[in-house]
Phi, psi and omega in degrees: 000002175273001184200067195289121177226042181294330182234173186289355173293333177049055186291335183059029182283138175273087184287338176297324179267012175083014177276142185252146171262202183299322184283346180062019183283137174287181181289309182281157180301146176230123187244151174247341183191144173216103186202160177299136183234131186246008187248021176270183176305145185308323182288350178257310181287322180054217178261337185258353179092161177257136178283087190273125175250108181269110179275140173281161180079155177201148180272359169253159182236054185296126185285353182244013188297125179288341179254032188300334182290338175254333181279326185235343170256356163068026173297137178157185183227131175290136177229170176272164175296326177296322177296317179299322177295321178296322178297315179302311183292326178295320176299321179295319176297329181282352179090014178305144175293332186195171171258126187245104182272108187261119183057061186270350193311308184296349184239028180303320180302317181284320180299317179305311180297318184294320180294314179300315179293323180291322178295325178296335180263006175109009177293125182230352180280156183299152175255123178258124180256107190251098191225172178274358177070005178272078189219151177279145183302319184300325178293318179293325179297332178297338185263002182302125180091350182253333180261134179265321183229125173258132183231067183273152165282156162227095196279315192221155166258316187274127180300331180305316182284320181298325180283313184293315187270334188227001181056042183229107178280147178056035182304310185300315182298314180291318185292317181293326176295318178296319181295321177297322177292322176300317180294321179303323182286315191243344179070201180281157185301137173238123183254157174271187183292342177269001185078022178262133183290134177258328184197149173132179184252132170234121181260127176263140171223118179276123176285127178245141183299139177082358185242037182299312182298321180295318179298323180295321180291325174301311182292324176302315181298316180299316182297326183272337190253344185226154179293157182294345179286345173291143181268146175238136178245105175276117188256124181252015189277002183306128170221139185292117174227174177057226183287341181294340181303331183255003186275140185295334179261320192263010188277007178212161179290167177287154180278162175297327178295316177299312179304308182294324182294322180289324175296316177301317182293320177306313180288323183299322185270006172091012175286143189233323189252141174142206186224148175234113182286137182295146181295338178293350180282358183284073176203167188274005185295338186272000177278121182288167178277121179266092189227022179069016176306133174078011182243000000 
């Protein structure tokens, strides 16, 4: 952490001395919420909920981020690694199906230590790594053997969109490389008798207005690069918030025509497994309250 290169921005920030990179993340973990979450994919949330740990800060600057108040305005509270261990173990006591690390990239170093310590104290439920996939392979390799389920986004194919909407150059190249490493570590999904995922890769793709062709190219890559047993989660929940409200392309939800076309294309190219979010989910109701619950 004296030369942070966890993500492709390669800031080289000395976070031990309090220097900030693009994500502005401090050295110790910073959290905005730690609570049972019921709005993830069914195999993650199940009936008892997913133990979601929402980290503040983010290495992307998405102008449509629903969690912008913690990702880009940095609301949250710094905690120790020992406190993070306690949060993990408490979720297990509460009956959570898993530990769900939301936007964990800037804190991989601390998360790695916390998982190891928590396992030494009896943590046995799966760990879900829920990220934007804009990560360096070496950072993901540090987690080999510690993460059970990878839940990455694959946001864009075209660099034009990743730069304009998220300030991330070469997003597709970096994200797909990270996803292939994730797959190498955990493989295709394995479910228990209750239909809850125990191990494996699920790729999320958020449908954005005006980007139908880009979405098709993302799905093409998945179909060509990974086995059909990998799960894809097509998300239709996009609603314009934050800076997207004034953007010429992103200022409205996706259309029913766009939604239907992508579902048809998903089937046409032979993809089989995963989830398709209903278009009625395009509202802000699913954004949790970031109020330091559980911290």
